[in-house]
TIVEX-199758 format. One line per 5 residues: number of its first residue (from 1); their letters; for each residue y, x, z of N, C-alpha, C. Coordinates in pm, whole numbers, plus 50000, padded with zeros to 5 digits. Layout:
# residues N
NUM> A> Y:X:Z:Y:X:Z:Y:X:Z | ... $
# end
This chain:
# residues 231
1> XXXXX> 51606:46695:46015:51682:46735:46133:51598:46728:46259 | 51521:46617:46271:51436:46604:46390:51328:46713:46393 | 51278:46747:46271:51176:46852:46264:51231:46986:46311 | 51354:47018:46266:51416:47144:46306:51445:47147:46455 | 51488:47032:46510:51516:47025:46653:51389:47045:46735 $
6> XXXXX> 51281:46981:46689:51153:46995:46759:51104:47139:46752 | 51122:47202:46634:51081:47342:46618:51162:47432:46710 | 51291:47404:46723:51378:47484:46810:51330:47477:46954 | 51299:47356:47003:51255:47342:47142:51117:47404:47163 | 51033:47401:47060:50901:47462:47070:50913:47613:47085 $
11> XXXXX> 51002:47673:47005:51023:47818:47014:51079:47856:47151 | 51174:47775:47200:51233:47800:47331:51129:47791:47441 | 51038:47692:47430:50932:47674:47530:50840:47796:47533 | 50803:47844:47412:50715:47961:47404:50781:48082:47468 | 50911:48104:47442:50983:48217:47499:50985:48209:47651 $
16> XXXXX> 51010:48088:47704:51017:48072:47848:50882:48098:47913 | 50775:48040:47857:50643:48058:47917:50597:48202:47909 | 50628:48270:47797:50592:48411:47785:50669:48494:47886 | 50797:48460:47906:50879:48531:48003:50825:48512:48144 | 50785:48389:48177:50730:48362:48310:50601:48438:48331 $
21> XXXXX> 50516:48443:48227:50390:48516:48238:50415:48664:48260 | 50513:48720:48188:50547:48862:48204:50596:48889:48344 | 50683:48801:48397:50736:48820:48531:50626:48814:48635 | 50529:48727:48616:50419:48718:48712:50336:48844:48707 | 50315:48900:48587:50239:49024:48576:50311:49138:48645 $
26> XXXXX> 50442:49135:48647:50520:49242:48709:50548:49215:48856 | 50495:49105:48911:50519:49076:49052:50640:48989:49073 | 50710:48948:48961:50823:48859:48974:50773:48716:48952 | 50856:48617:48980:50816:48480:48959:50715:48434:49062 | 50700:48509:49170:50608:48472:49275:50680:48483:49408 $
31> XXXXX> 50635:48404:49506:50701:48405:49637:50663:48526:49720 | 50551:48590:49688:50504:48702:49767:50539:48835:49700 | 50589:48931:49776:50623:49061:49718:50500:49147:49693 | 50520:49259:49628:50414:49354:49601:50432:49476:49690 | 50321:49543:49722:50326:49662:49806:50240:49772:49746 $
36> XXXXX> 50285:49895:49766:50205:50012:49728:50128:50058:49850 | 50001:50090:49831:49918:50144:49939:49857:50275:49890 | 49874:50380:49969:49816:50511:49937:49719:50552:50047 | 49603:50599:50006:49502:50649:50100:49492:50799:50080 | 49507:50875:50187:49501:51021:50176:49383:51076:50255 $
41> XXXXX> 49378:51210:50268:49260:51276:50318:49241:51284:50468 | 49320:51214:50545:49297:51213:50690:49187:51114:50724 | 49119:51139:50834:49020:51042:50881:49093:50914:50919 | 49030:50799:50892:49094:50672:50923:49087:50573:50808 | 48989:50589:50721:48973:50498:50608:48957:50352:50650 $
46> XXXXX> 48894:50322:50765:48885:50182:50807:49021:50115:50822 | 49124:50191:50857:49259:50133:50865:49305:50088:50726 | 49279:50171:50626:49318:50136:50489:49241:50016:50440 | 49112:50013:50469:49028:49901:50428:49078:49770:50486 | 49113:49772:50614:49162:49650:50681:49297:49609:50626 $
51> XXXXX> 49383:49706:50599:49514:49675:50544:49501:49610:50407 | 49416:49666:50322:49394:49609:50189:49337:49468:50198 | 49239:49450:50286:49179:49317:50301:49281:49215:50348 | 49370:49257:50438:49473:49164:50487:49572:49128:50377 | 49629:49229:50312:49731:49203:50210:49675:49121:50095 $
56> XXXXX> 49559:49160:50045:49500:49088:49933:49452:48949:49976 | 49404:48940:50099:49360:48810:50149:49472:48710:50161 | 49592:48760:50187:49710:48673:50199:49775:48645:50063 | 49724:48708:49959:49777:48681:49826:49880:48779:49776 | 49902:48888:49848:49999:48988:49802:49942:49068:49686 $
61> XXXXX> 50031:49116:49600:49992:49208:49494:49995:49349:49554 | 49891:49429:49526:49880:49563:49582:49859:49665:49470 | 49942:49770:49474:49925:49886:49386:49863:49996:49471 | 49741:50035:49438:49666:50130:49519:49647:50263:49448 | 49663:50371:49524:49630:50504:49474:49563:50581:49587 $
66> XXXXX> 49471:50667:49552:49391:50742:49651:49391:50889:49611 | 49423:50976:49706:49424:51119:49675:49281:51169:49657 | 49267:51289:49604:49134:51345:49583:49061:51363:49716 | 49134:51410:49818:49072:51423:49950:49042:51285:50009 | 49129:51189:49979:49106:51053:50027:48978:50994:49970 $
71> XXXXX> 48944:51030:49846:48820:50984:49786:48699:51029:49867 | 48705:51152:49917:48596:51204:50000:48586:51129:50132 | 48703:51097:50189:48705:51028:50319:48650:50886:50307 | 48692:50812:50205:48643:50674:50192:48493:50671:50163 | 48444:50775:50098:48299:50783:50074:48225:50806:50205 $
76> XXXXX> 48277:50898:50288:48211:50929:50414:48224:50817:50517 | 48343:50755:50526:48369:50660:50634:48344:50515:50595 | 48351:50484:50466:48331:50345:50422:48210:50328:50330 | 48159:50440:50280:48046:50432:50188:48087:50392:50047 | 48217:50403:50015:48265:50367:49881:48229:50476:49781 $
81> XXXXX> 48163:50439:49674:48129:50532:49566:48221:50502:49448 | 48345:50546:49456:48445:50513:49355:48429:50605:49234 | 48415:50548:49114:48402:50632:48994:48526:50716:48971 | 48510:50824:48896:48622:50915:48871:48722:50865:48770 | 48676:50786:48671:48765:50733:48569:48848:50618:48625 $
86> XXXXX> 48976:50616:48588:49067:50517:48646:49023:50373:48619 | 48987:50341:48497:48949:50204:48464:48824:50162:48539 | 48726:50250:48547:48602:50219:48619:48628:50206:48768 | 48716:50291:48821:48751:50284:48963:48821:50152:48994 | 48910:50109:48904:48981:49983:48923:48883:49866:48928 $
91> XXXXX> 48785:49865:48840:48684:49758:48838:48602:49760:48966 | 48566:49879:49011:48486:49893:49133:48563:49837:49254 | 48689:49873:49265:48769:49830:49380:48799:49680:49374 | 48824:49628:49256:48846:49483:49245:48721:49406:49284 | 48606:49460:49252:48481:49395:49288:48465:49390:49440 $
96> XXXXX> 48508:49495:49509:48497:49499:49654:48585:49393:49719 | 48697:49362:49656:48790:49264:49713:48798:49138:49625 | 48690:49105:49561:48690:48994:49465:48712:48858:49532 | 48683:48847:49660:48700:48719:49729:48842:48699:49782 | 48927:48799:49760:49068:48788:49803:49152:48729:49690 $
101> XXXXX> 49255:48656:49725:49335:48589:49623:49447:48675:49567 | 49474:48789:49629:49578:48878:49578:49528:48962:49461 | 49621:49023:49387:49587:49109:49273:49590:49256:49315 | 49487:49329:49276:49477:49471:49308:49483:49554:49181 | 49575:49651:49179:49587:49743:49067:49568:49885:49120 $
106> XXXXX> 49482:49961:49055:49453:50097:49099:49504:50199:48998 | 49564:50309:49050:49612:50417:48965:49562:50551:49020 | 49513:50636:48932:49466:50768:48973:49582:50847:49033 | 49553:50926:49134:49660:50998:49205:49727:51105:49117 | 49663:51140:49006:49723:51239:48916:49802:51173:48803 $
111> XXXXX> 49802:51041:48800:49872:50971:48692:50019:50951:48729 | 50100:51047:48697:50242:51042:48732:50322:50947:48644 | 50256:50888:48544:50322:50790:48458:50290:50647:48500 | 50226:50628:48614:50191:50494:48662:50319:50415:48692 | 50312:50282:48686:50431:50200:48713:50500:50232:48845 $
116> XXXXX> 50424:50261:48951:50484:50284:49083:50557:50417:49091 | 50554:50495:48982:50631:50620:48978:50776:50594:48939 | 50809:50467:48913:50944:50431:48874:51002:50329:48972 | 51128:50346:49004:51196:50252:49093:51225:50119:49029 | 51205:50107:48897:51232:49981:48829:51123:49877:48853 $
121> XXXXX> 51009:49920:48903:50901:49826:48932:50930:49759:49067 | 50929:49626:49072:50963:49555:49195:50855:49564:49302 | 50869:49660:49391:50776:49679:49503:50857:49671:49632 | 50809:49593:49728:50885:49571:49851:50879:49691:49945 | 50770:49766:49941:50756:49880:50031:50625:49951:50006 $
126> XXXXX> 50600:50055:50083:50481:50138:50065:50419:50174:50198 | 50285:50169:50201:50207:50215:50316:50130:50341:50276 | 50128:50441:50363:50040:50556:50346:49945:50553:50465 | 49822:50507:50440:49727:50479:50547:49587:50522:50505 | 49528:50619:50575:49590:50708:50672:49674:50814:50601 $
131> XXXXX> 49762:50877:50676:49850:50979:50620:49810:51116:50673 | 49765:51202:50583:49729:51338:50623:49855:51418:50652 | 49840:51529:50722:49955:51612:50754:50010:51681:50629 | 49925:51708:50531:49976:51768:50407:50059:51666:50330 | 50020:51539:50334:50098:51435:50267:50230:51413:50341 $
136> XXXXX> 50225:51414:50474:50348:51400:50553:50445:51514:50519 | 50392:51635:50506:50476:51750:50472:50536:51735:50332 | 50456:51686:50238:50505:51669:50101:50618:51567:50095 | 50601:51455:50167:50706:51352:50167:50832:51404:50237 | 50812:51476:50349:50926:51525:50427:51009:51627:50349 $
141> XXXXX> 50944:51702:50261:51014:51807:50187:51047:51768:50043 | 51014:51645:50005:51048:51599:49871:50957:51649:49761 | 50841:51701:49795:50746:51746:49694:50668:51626:49643 | 50646:51620:49512:50564:51512:49459:50486:51561:49339 | 50380:51639:49368:50294:51689:49261:50180:51593:49231 $
146> XXXXX> 50177:51478:49302:50082:51373:49267:50153:51238:49280 | 50083:51131:49245:50144:51000:49243:50185:50951:49381 | 50112:50993:49483:50144:50949:49619:50281:51001:49661 | 50302:51131:49641:50432:51188:49675:50545:51129:49593 | 50520:51107:49463:50623:51050:49377:50654:50906:49418 $
151> XXXXX> 50551:50826:49446:50574:50686:49487:50650:50680:49618 | 50620:50771:49711:50692:50775:49838:50837:50813:49815 | 50860:50909:49726:50996:50951:49693:51075:50836:49631 | 51010:50761:49544:51074:50644:49482:51107:50539:49589 | 51014:50517:49681:51035:50420:49788:51160:50455:49867 $
156> XXXXX> 51176:50581:49899:51291:50626:49978:51421:50618:49897 | 51418:50662:49774:51542:50663:49695:51590:50522:49663 | 51497:50426:49661:51535:50287:49635:51572:50212:49763 | 51565:50281:49877:51601:50217:50003:51498:50118:50052 | 51373:50135:50012:51266:50045:50054:51195:50100:50178 $
161> XXXXX> 51117:50016:50240:51048:50056:50363:50924:50138:50331 | 50914:50253:50397:50796:50340:50385:50733:50352:50523 | 50607:50314:50532:50532:50320:50658:50419:50421:50641 | 50414:50520:50730:50304:50616:50727:50226:50606:50858 | 50095:50617:50846:50007:50610:50964:49933:50743:50975 $
166> XXXXX> 49994:50842:51044:49928:50973:51058:49807:50963:51150 | 49703:51037:51114:49581:51037:51196:49537:51184:51207 | 49585:51248:51312:49555:51388:51337:49560:51413:51487 | 49479:51503:51536:49485:51540:51677:49415:51673:51698 | 49474:51765:51773:49611:51757:51827:49712:51794:51718 $
171> XXXXX> 49839:51767:51745:49946:51804:51653:49992:51947:51685 | 50027:52021:51579:50093:52149:51604:50243:52134:51578 | 50318:52240:51594:50464:52230:51581:50506:52188:51440 | 50438:52238:51339:50472:52203:51202:50452:52054:51179 | 50341:52001:51229:50315:51856:51216:50428:51775:51278 $
176> XXXXX> 50464:51812:51399:50566:51737:51472:50703:51747:51405 | 50735:51866:51354:50864:51882:51285:50869:51794:51160 | 50759:51790:51087:50756:51707:50965:50765:51559:50998 | 50696:51517:51103:50703:51376:51143:50843:51340:51192 | 50906:51433:51264:51044:51409:51310:51138:51398:51190 $
181> XXXXX> 51117:51484:51091:51200:51477:50971:51182:51343:50901 | 51060:51293:50896:51035:51163:50834:51109:51051:50908 | 51103:51054:51041:51172:50951:51120:51322:50956:51092 | 51378:51076:51085:51521:51090:51058:51558:51045:50916 | 51460:51045:50827:51480:50999:50690:51470:50847:50679 $
186> XXXXX> 51430:50784:50790:51416:50639:50789:51275:50589:50768 | 51179:50682:50762:51039:50643:50746:50986:50586:50878 | 50907:50481:50870:50844:50423:50987:50712:50497:51014 | 50708:50571:51122:50588:50650:51156:50508:50573:51262 | 50388:50533:51225:50301:50454:51314:50172:50532:51336 $
191> XXXXX> 50167:50618:51437:50044:50694:51461:49926:50602:51488 | 49809:50644:51446:49689:50564:51467:49646:50574:51613 | 49723:50506:51700:49699:50506:51844:49679:50363:51893 | 49556:50317:51903:49533:50179:51948:49569:50161:52095 | 49611:50041:52130:49641:50007:52269:49518:49943:52334 $
196> XXXXX> 49522:49933:52467:49408:49876:52538:49448:49763:52632 | 49579:49728:52634:49621:49616:52719:49562:49484:52670 | 49529:49479:52541:49474:49356:52486:49322:49349:52497 | 49265:49442:52573:49121:49444:52600:49036:49438:52473 | 49046:49538:52386:48966:49536:52264:48817:49537:52296 $
201> XXXXX> 48744:49457:52223:48600:49446:52245:48519:49516:52138 | 48585:49568:52038:48514:49632:51928:48606:49733:51859 | 48546:49815:51776:48625:49908:51695:48717:49830:51602 | 48667:49716:51554:48749:49632:51465:48877:49586:51534 | 48867:49554:51663:48986:49512:51737:49089:49625:51744 $
206> XXXXX> 49042:49748:51764:49132:49862:51771:49194:49893:51634 | 49115:49877:51529:49167:49895:51394:49274:49790:51365 | 49246:49666:51405:49342:49557:51382:49475:49584:51451 | 49471:49644:51569:49594:49670:51642:49682:49768:51563 | 49623:49877:51516:49700:49977:51443:49753:49920:51312 $
211> XXXXX> 49669:49849:51239:49712:49788:51113:49821:49685:51139 | 49805:49609:51248:49906:49510:51283:50041:49574:51313 | 50040:49687:51381:50165:49756:51411:50230:49809:51282 | 50148:49853:51186:50201:49897:51058:50265:49780:50984 | 50199:49665:50988:50254:49545:50924:50384:49502:50991 $
216> XXXXX> 50391:49520:51123:50515:49486:51195:50633:49563:51139 | 50612:49691:51113:50721:49775:51063:50766:49734:50923 | 50676:49671:50848:50710:49623:50715:50769:49482:50720 | 50766:49421:50840:50820:49286:50854:50726:49178:50805 | 50596:49207:50801:50495:49110:50755:50433:49040:50875 $
221> XXXXX> 50438:48910:50875:50383:48831:50985:50230:48833:50979 | 50168:48844:51095:50022:48848:51102:49976:48802:51240 | 49844:48795:51257:49787:48760:51388:49672:48855:51421 | 49689:48983:51386:49581:49079:51403:49563:49125:51548 | 49664:49109:51629:49650:49146:51769:49737:49052:51854 $
226> XXXXX> 49709:49051:51984:49783:48967:52075:49901:49046:52132 | 50023:49001:52108:50140:49073:52161:50139:49075:52313 | 50205:49177:52367:50216:49189:52513:50289:49069:52570 | 50231:49007:52672:50287:48886:52729:50364:48913:52860 | 50366:49037:52904:50432:49068:53031:50338:49046:53149 $
231> X> 50385:49081:53266:50302:49064:53387:50373:48975:53487 $
# end
């Protein structure tokens, strides 16, 4: 009888520990939420780099996807030579952020079967940084022929926070109409417009301000810039 009782508790222990391990792999069982980050073909890759470094540095889980045009931008602006194969790209990106305590998962932008294509995956919100005007148009009109559009659509249908950081100048009427449509849909639109009241001393300071404002919209506490103190 004692042997059977001990065996019963052993089986129960194994089930519980396996369940906890599974929940941690899925972003559950942890105090910090997970976020999706998408990098598209607009200039502004340093904003994405800083956002990733912040989230991963704080221990958040990040699901990352990069559009084909975004791959060209990160190569030109950050010097990233990301391999074309998904597994190799994931290893390359994890190596770049290996000193961060958060977990980074990468999915090819054409992989529509990735976990973030489903609302059942526990993700707190999504950042599109930088957001090209073609991506803004796709989200505004409900098109999702790649993983970025589908993940954004999932974010909206699940009632989660979607933050886009458009980086374009000047805007034409189509751009403005699409951005207005996004705002009316509940999307947080944070143009890459740094402020100067905080007396930035470097490009990094200006990048931090924009990334900080994006984090504000997601409700994430940070110290990337000094809030306005009044006069």
